[in-house]
C-alpha positions in Angstrom: 4.1 0.9 4.0 1.9 -2.4 4.5 -0.4 -4.5 2.9 -3.2 -5.2 5.5 -5.8 -6.5 2.7 -5.5 -10.0 4.0 -5.8 -8.7 8.2 -8.9 -6.6 7.4 -10.7 -9.7 5.6 -10.2 -12.3 8.2 -11.6 -9.6 10.4 -14.7 -8.7 8.5 -15.2 -12.8 7.7 -15.1 -12.9 11.4 -18.3 -11.2 12.4 -20.3 -13.2 10.0 -21.4 -9.6 8.0 -22.2 -11.1 4.0 -23.7 -7.7 2.8 -22.6 -4.2 4.3 -19.6 -2.3 4.8 -16.1 -2.0 6.6 -14.5 0.3 8.6 -11.3 0.6 8.9 -9.7 2.9 11.7 -6.0 3.0 12.6 -5.1 4.0 15.7 -2.4 7.0 16.3 -2.2 10.5 15.1 0.8 9.6 12.8 -0.1 6.8 10.7 -2.8 6.9 8.0 -4.9 4.3 5.8 -5.9 3.9 2.8 -6.4 2.0 -0.8 -3.7 1.4 -3.8 -2.1 -0.5 -5.9 0.1 -2.1 -3.5 3.3 -2.8 -6.1 6.9 -1.7 -5.7 6.4 1.8 -7.4 3.7 3.1 -5.3 5.1 1.5 -2.4 8.3 3.7 -3.0 6.1 6.6 -4.7 3.7 7.6 -2.0 6.0 7.9 1.0 8.3 10.0 -1.4 5.3 12.2 -2.7 4.3 12.8 0.8 7.8 13.7 2.2 8.1 16.4 -0.7 4.6 17.7 0.2 5.1 18.3 3.8 9.0 17.2 4.2 10.6 16.8 7.9 11.5 20.1 9.1 12.2 22.4 12.0 10.2 25.0 10.8 6.2 24.0 11.9 5.1 25.0 15.1 4.5 21.6 16.3 8.3 21.3 16.5 8.8 24.7 18.0 6.4 23.2 20.6 8.0 19.2 21.0 11.1 19.0 19.1 10.2 15.6 18.4 10.8 15.5 14.5 7.1 14.5 13.5 5.4 17.5 12.9 5.5 16.6 8.7 4.0 13.1 10.0 1.2 14.4 12.0 0.1 16.3 8.7 0.9 13.6 6.4 -1.7 11.0 8.4 -3.8 13.9 8.5 -4.2 14.3 4.7 -3.9 11.1 3.7 -6.7 10.1 6.9 -6.9 7.5 9.3 -9.9 5.7 8.1 -11.4 4.2 5.2 -14.9 2.7 4.2 -14.8 -0.6 2.2 -18.0 -2.3 0.7 -18.9 -6.0 1.8 -20.2 -8.0 -0.9 -21.0 -12.1 0.2 -18.5 -11.3 3.3 -15.5 -10.3 1.3 -14.6 -6.8 1.0 -15.4 -4.9 -2.3 -12.2 -3.7 -3.8 -10.8 -3.4 -7.6 -8.4 -6.3 -9.4 -5.5 -4.4 -8.6 -6.5 -2.4 -5.0 -5.6 -3.1 -1.6 -5.7 -1.5 1.5 -2.5 -0.1 3.3 -1.4 0.9 6.5 1.0 4.0 6.2 3.7 4.9 9.1 4.3 8.6 8.9 6.1 9.1 12.1 9.9 9.0 12.4 10.3 5.9 13.9 8.6 2.4 13.7 5.6 2.3 15.8 3.2 -1.1 17.4 0.0 0.0 15.2 -3.5 -0.9 16.3 -6.2 -1.3 13.5 -9.8 -1.6 14.3 -11.9 -3.1 12.1 -16.1 -2.6 12.6 -18.5 -4.6 10.3 -21.8 -3.4 9.7 -24.8 -5.2 7.7 -26.5 -8.1 7.1 -25.4 -11.2 8.3 -26.7 -15.2 7.4 -30.7 -15.8 7.5 -31.5 -17.8 10.6 
């Protein structure tokens, strides 16, 4: 689990959008993005909860077809979602005091991920 709030804010700042929305999307079917209070307890709790809800196992149809050990990874990522949309005001993400944007790697092995940030809205008057 990774806090990507700063990277997303830098991406939004680079667009010049002052008021609008930022859409954040992770490419890949075994990772998720969302918002959470990014603190040690929840960094531990979220992945553990996902493993309790959708544990690794050979009983999934995906495992029977591909034998790659990551059927639960696909299900976890799909449940949490690959995208989140965040309001932008005065060029900044509108998040709560204890709210950060996270990337959760659900796969059974580390992967390099690409995050796409699209900002839409109004910029400075010209």
